[in-house]
C-alpha positions in Angstrom: -18.7 -12.7 -17.2 -15.5 -13.1 -19.9 -14.3 -16.6 -20.1 -11.0 -15.8 -18.7 -12.1 -14.3 -15.6 -15.1 -17.6 -15.2 -11.6 -19.4 -15.4 -9.3 -17.5 -12.7 -12.1 -17.6 -10.4 -12.6 -21.4 -10.9 -8.7 -21.8 -10.0 -8.9 -19.5 -7.0 -11.7 -21.8 -5.7 -9.2 -24.8 -7.0 -6.6 -24.0 -4.3 -9.4 -22.1 -1.6 -8.5 -22.2 2.2 -11.7 -21.6 4.2 -9.8 -21.4 7.6 -7.4 -18.9 5.4 -10.7 -17.0 4.3 -11.4 -16.9 8.2 -8.6 -15.4 9.5 -8.0 -12.6 6.9 -11.7 -11.6 7.6 -10.5 -10.5 10.8 -7.3 -8.7 9.7 -9.6 -6.9 6.6 -12.5 -5.3 8.3 -13.5 -3.6 5.6 -13.8 -7.1 2.8 -17.7 -8.5 3.5 -17.0 -12.3 4.2 -18.5 -13.7 1.4 -15.6 -11.9 -1.0 -12.9 -13.7 0.5 -12.4 -17.7 -1.4 -9.5 -17.8 1.1 -6.3 -18.3 -1.2 -2.7 -17.8 0.3 -0.6 -15.3 -1.0 2.3 -17.7 -2.3 -0.3 -19.7 -4.7 -1.9 -16.1 -5.5 1.7 -14.4 -6.5 2.9 -18.0 -8.3 -0.6 -17.9 -10.4 0.0 -14.2 -11.1 3.1 -15.0 -12.7 1.6 -17.9 -15.1 -0.9 -15.1 -16.0 0.6 -11.9 -16.6 2.5 -13.9 -19.9 -1.0 -14.4 -21.2 -1.6 -12.4 -24.4 -5.6 -11.9 -23.3 -5.0 -11.1 -19.5 -6.1 -7.6 -20.0 -9.3 -9.2 -20.5 -9.4 -10.0 -16.7 -7.7 -6.3 -16.0 -10.4 -4.7 -17.5 -13.5 -6.4 -16.0 -13.8 -4.3 -12.9 -14.8 -4.3 -9.9 -13.9 -8.0 -9.2 -15.7 -9.4 -6.5 -13.8 -11.1 -5.0 -11.2 -10.1 -2.7 -8.7 -12.9 -4.1 -9.3 -11.3 -7.8 -8.2 -7.7 -6.3 -4.8 -9.7 -5.1 -4.0 -11.1 -8.4 -4.8 -8.0 -10.2 -2.2 -6.4 -7.9 0.3 -9.0 -8.0 -0.5 -9.7 -12.0 0.0 -5.0 -12.1 3.7 -5.8 -10.0 5.4 -7.5 -12.5 4.8 -5.3 -15.6 8.0 -4.1 -16.6 6.9 -1.5 -18.8 6.5 1.9 -16.8 4.5 3.6 -19.3 2.0 0.4 -19.1 1.8 0.0 -15.7 0.8 3.4 -14.5 -1.5 3.4 -16.8 -2.9 -0.3 -15.1 -2.5 1.3 -11.5 -4.3 4.3 -12.3 -7.3 2.1 -13.9 -7.1 -0.2 -11.0 -6.4 2.1 -8.0 -10.5 3.4 -7.3 -11.2 0.0 -7.4 -9.0 -0.5 -4.3 -11.1 -1.2 -1.4 -8.5 -2.6 1.3 -5.5 -2.0 2.9 -4.0 -5.5 2.0 -4.9 -5.1 -1.8 -3.2 -1.5 -1.9 -0.2 -2.2 0.2 0.4 -5.5 -2.1 0.6 -3.7 -5.2 3.9 -2.4 -5.1 5.0 -2.1 -9.0 9.2 -3.2 -9.3 9.7 -1.2 -12.1 8.7 2.3 -10.5 12.3 2.2 -9.3 13.8 2.9 -12.1 11.5 5.9 -13.1 10.9 7.7 -9.6 11.6 10.8 -11.5 8.2 9.7 -13.2 6.6 8.6 -10.6 6.7 11.9 -8.3 4.4 13.6 -10.7 1.8 10.6 -10.3 2.7 10.7 -6.6 1.2 14.0 -6.1 -2.2 13.5 -8.0 -2.8 10.8 -6.0 -2.1 11.9 -2.7 -4.9 14.5 -3.2 -7.4 12.9 -4.4 -10.6 11.9 -2.1 -10.4 8.1 -2.3 -9.0 6.5 0.8 -6.9 3.6 -0.6 -5.2 6.3 -3.5 -4.5 8.0 -1.0 -2.7 5.6 0.9 -0.8 3.8 -1.9 0.7 7.6 -2.5 2.4 7.7 0.9 3.4 3.6 0.7 5.2 4.8 -2.9 6.9 7.5 -0.7 8.0 5.1 1.8 9.4 2.8 -0.6 11.1 4.7 -3.0 11.9 8.2 -1.7 13.3 8.0 1.6 16.7 6.9 0.8 19.0 8.4 -1.4 16.8 10.5 -3.2 14.9 11.9 0.2 14.5 15.7 0.4 12.0 17.5 2.6 9.4 18.2 0.0 8.6 14.9 0.3 7.5 14.4 4.3 5.5 18.0 4.0 3.5 15.8 1.0 2.5 13.8 3.8 2.3 16.1 6.2 -0.2 18.1 5.1 -2.8 15.5 4.7 -5.3 15.5 6.8 -7.7 13.1 7.5 -10.5 10.9 9.7 -9.6 7.4 7.6 -7.9 4.8 10.1 -6.0 3.5 6.5 -4.4 6.6 5.6 -3.3 8.0 9.6 -2.0 4.4 9.8 0.0 5.1 6.8 1.1 8.0 7.3 2.3 7.2 11.2 4.2 3.9 9.2 5.7 6.6 6.8 6.9 9.0 9.7 8.1 5.8 11.8 10.1 4.7 9.2 11.4 7.8 8.1 12.8 8.0 11.7 14.6 5.0 11.0 16.0 6.4 7.9 16.1 10.2 8.0 16.1 10.6 12.1 17.7 14.0 12.1 14.9 15.5 9.0 11.6 13.8 10.4 12.6 14.7 13.9 11.3 18.1 13.6 7.6 17.2 12.5 7.4 15.5 16.1 9.4 18.4 18.0 7.6 20.9 16.0 3.8 19.7 16.8 3.6 19.3 12.7 1.0 16.3 12.9 -2.5 15.7 14.2 -2.4 14.3 17.2 -2.9 10.4 16.2 -0.2 10.3 13.5 1.5 12.0 16.0 1.5 9.3 19.0 1.2 6.1 16.6 4.5 7.4 15.1 5.8 7.1 18.1 4.6 4.0 19.5 5.7 2.5 16.0 9.1 3.6 15.8 9.7 2.7 19.6 8.6 -0.6 18.3 11.4 -0.7 15.7 14.1 -2.7 16.4 16.3 0.4 13.8 15.8 2.9 16.0 18.3 3.3 18.9 17.6 2.8 22.6 18.4 6.1 22.8 16.5 7.7 20.3 13.8 5.2 21.9 13.9 7.5 25.5 13.9 10.2 23.7 10.8 10.3 21.5 8.9 8.4 24.6 9.6 12.3 25.8 7.4 13.7 22.9 4.0 11.4 23.1 0.7 13.3 24.0 -1.0 12.3 27.1 
C-alpha cells in the first residue's frame, strides 16, 4: 500500500460514524459490511477538495481496486473536480471498471463534462455497450444529465431503449431516465410507452416514478396510469 493511501485511510477512520455505516449497508446491499467505514458525504466532498490539489493524488487514484466503499466515494468526488476534460475522461475510464455500487456510480458527476458534450457522446456510446453493470448505468446517467434539455434528439432515448438487461441497477436507471424524460420532453418520450418500446419492468417502473414526480401534471399522471402493464 502506498503512503498516501495509508494516510487517506487513516483520515477516513478519524471521520468514521459506525451508525452511519450500518445505515449505508442497508441502502447499498452490493457492498459488504466490512468495506463500509461510515464517513458522511459532506465530509467526503470536503476532503476530496483538499486532496484534489495535491501533486501526489495520482498515487491514490491509480491504486485500484480500493478496499473500502468510502475510498471509492472519495475517488469519485476527486474525479468530479478535474477541470481538464481529457484528463477527467481518462480518470473516469480507468475507474469505471472498479465501480461496484449505485452510490459511487451516481455521485461521480464531473462538472467539466457539461462543457464538452460533443466529445462526451462518443464515450457514452462506448460505455452503454459495456458488459459492466455500473459502466452502463453511468452512461445512462450521463445521457439523463446532459442530453435531455437543449441538446435533446431522438437518438438519445433510442440508445437507452436499446439496453436490455436483467440487472436491477441498469433497469432502475433506465426507468429513471425515461421518467425524467417525460418531465422534460413529454411528447417525445411518451411514444416509448404507448408503443411498448421498453421491457415490461422498465415500462412499469418508468410510469411509477413519473407519477411520483412533481414535474408531471395531474392530467399526464392520470393518462400514464392507464398505460401500466397489469
